[in-house]
N, C-alpha and C positions, 0 to 999 in steps of 0.2 A: 498089740499085734501088728499095727500099721508101721510102728518104729523098728520092730523085729524084722519086718519085710524089707525096709529100707536098708538096714545093716545087712541082711542077706544079699540083696542086690549090690551093695557097695564091695563086699568081699568076694563074692563069686563072680564079679566082672560084668554084671547084667544091669542095663537100663531099661526100665519098662517103657513101653511107647504105646500111644494110642494113635491109631490111623485116623487121617483126616483129609479131607480134600476140599478145595476152594473153588466154588462155582461148578462149572462142568468139566473142568480139567482133571484128569486123572493121572495120578503118579504112575509111572512105568518102572517096576523093580528091575526089568531086564535092561532098559535104556539108560537108567540112572548110573553115574559113574562113581567110581572109588579109586583114589590114588593117595599117595603120600609116603614118606620116610618110616611111618609106623607099621608098614606091611613088610618091612624087611628086617630079618632076624639080626643082622649084625650091625644095624644103626642103634647103638646104645644111647639114650637120652635119659635124663631126670624124669620126664614124662613124655612119652611116645605120642605121636599124633599122626592122623591122616584125615583126608577130606572126602565128604559126599556131595555130589552134585545131583539135585533132583531134576528129573527130566520126565515130561509127560508122555502119553502114549503116542503123540504124533511126532515125537523127537525133539520138541521144543523145551528149552531149559527153562526152568522157574526162575524169575527174576526178583521175586518176593517169597517171603516164607510160605511153604505150603503146610505149615503147622509144625509146632515145636517138637511133637512127639510122634513124628510119622515113622521114625526108623527105631528099630529094636538092635541093640548092639550087645552081643554077648562074647566074652573072651574066657576061653578055658585052656587047661593043658591037658591034653588027651591021656597022658602017662600018669596023671596024678589024680588022687582023690579029691583034692581041694585046690583051688586057684585063688590065690591072694593078689587080686588085680582090682584097682579103683578105676572106674570108667566114668567120663562125663562126655555129652553130647551137646554141643554148643551151637545154637541156631544162628547164623550170621545175617539172617534176615534178607538176604539177596538170592535164596534159592540153594545155597551151600550150606554145609554144617562142617564143623571142625569136631572130630572125635578125638579125644586125648585120654590117655590111660597110663597109670603109674603101677609099676610091678613091685611088689614087696618080697619076691623071692625069684630066683632063676629057675628056668624050666628047660626040658630037653627039646620040646616042641610047644608051640603055641597055635591055637585055632581061634580065628577071628571070624565071627558071624555077624553079618548085617541083614536084617530082614525088615520088609514092610508088608503088612497083613499076612505075616507068617511065611511069605515068600522070599527067597534070598534075593539080594540086590546085587546087581553087576556080576562079578565072578566070585562072589561069596560062596562058600567059606574060603577064606585064605588061611593057609598052613605055613607057619614060619617054622622052618626046619633049623634047629638050633645047634648048639645051645643058645638060649636067649636069656641073656644077662639082665639082671636088675641094677639099678644105679649104684648101690652100695657094694656090689660084688668087686673084689679086687682081682680082676681078670683082664690084665692089659694084653692087647694084641701086640705082638712082637714087630710086625710090618707096619711102620708108621705111613709109609706111602699107600699101602692098601687101606689102611683106616681112613685116610683123607679121601680116598676114592668112595669108599663105602658112604662116608658122611657128605659126599657131593660138595666138598669145600671149594671155593674158587681158588685158582691158582694164585691169584694176586688180589689185593685189597688196595685200591688207588690211595686212599688217605694214610694207610700205614706205609705203604711203599715211599710216599712223598716224605713223611716224617722221618723215616729211616735213611732217606737219601743224604741227609746231614752227616751220616756217620758211616763213611764207606768202609772204615776199619776201626776196630775198638780193642784196646789193651785192657783185658780184665784186671791185672794187676794194678795198673795205672788208675783206672776209674775206682777201684776198691779203695785206694788210699785218697784220691781227690775228691770224690763226692761227699763221703762223710766230712771231710775238712771244710768243704764250701758250705755244706747244707745241713749238717747233722747236728749242729748245736741248737738252731732255732727252728728247724723244720722236723717233720716226721717222715722217715724213710724206712724202707725194709729192703734189705740186700738178700735176694734169693739166689740159691745155687741148687740146680737140679742135677743129680749124679746117681747113677745106678737106679734111676726111676723113684727116687726119694727126694723129698722137698726139705732143704736146710735154710734156716732163717737167721738172720742178725738184724736187730732192729737199731735204729738211731734216732734220738729225739725223745721227748716225753710221751706225747699222746700218739700211741701206736696201735690202738684197739681196733682201728678199721682194717688192720692186716687180716682180720678174720675173713673178710670177703675174698681178698686175693688168695688166702690159704684154701679156701674151700674150692674155688674154681681149679686151682692147681692140683690139688688132691683128687678132685673129680676127673680130671684128665689123666692122671698117672694111674687111676684104676681102669681106664679104658684103653690106654695106648701107652707103649714104652716110649717116653719123651726123650729127646736129644739132651745131651749134656750142655748146659748153658748157665749162665749166672747174668743177672741183671738187678737194677735198681727200680723200685716203685715209690712214688710219691704219694703219701697217705693223706695229703692235705686237700684242700678245696680250691687251690689256685695253682697255675703253673710255676716251675721253679726256674728253668733255664731261660732268661731272658736278655742274653747278651745279643747285641746287635751284630757283632762280628761273629763269624763261623769258626774263627779259630779258637781252639782250646775249649769248645762248648762239651757238656757231658750228656750222654744218652740216659734219660730218665723217663720212665713209663709213668703216665698221669691218667686220672680220671678227667682231667680237664686240659684245655688249651686255649690258645689265642693266635691271632695273625702276627703277634709281636713275640711270641715265645716258641721255643724249640723242643718242648716236650713232646714225646711220642704218645699220641692220645689213643686210649683204648676205651671199650665200653664201660660206662659207669657201673659202680659197684651195686646200685640199685637194680640195674638191668641183670647183671649176672645172678644176683641173689634170686630174683624173681624166676629166673630160668631154673636154678638149682631147687628151689622151693615149690616148684609148680605142683600142686595137689598134695603137698608135702605138709601143710599146716591145716 
């Protein structure tokens, strides 16, 4: 019976909570705070998330855990009979919590309720007026600039801009011939082309299995937003490739690794992107 209750909580988007106070401090549902991208309908992530900050009745923030089960979180789709959403409430032990949830279907609207002792916390309930898409929905937003604003992406990333500064212009036909010739025999490379929001791939080298991680992040992006047409090479190995000291005739190659002596364009490692895509998915 207990295991059935746990399964019901998982699929109905409910996490049971036991109220608890420490000492004489009492948690205030009205003064506690809730914020984060998981409260926005159009921020589509593999696992959405938001934060809760516990505040006491005097308006002071908790700086240690008020108890792991002080908040109840329930997520439902008002227009549906059943809601397939997995929910986790993670105690950060500093008075704040991360609530993350993974959707297994898309919904017209979504309601998020956060309670303490049966009372709504902060501005709960939060209504996400959709459509609210789940990770695997092939529902790309046509306006990429609007998508970047919704995702609150920074206009520039210093490290990427620095790496790209070595390549003020790129000739796609030239690098398509030269990069495989220089590196394709002994290294593992993948030549990606994004066209009409589809991902095309040509591999070079023998050990190209790690392309699945790059494939996954690109396919995830094309499901969310219409991507610009572009082509580029990704180094699938564990060491940088472009090590020419001279800046003349160097090749733009994206890598999961780099050094002060190499010119590869460094991007987040495959284990980071995989952990994001698979959050609450395994």
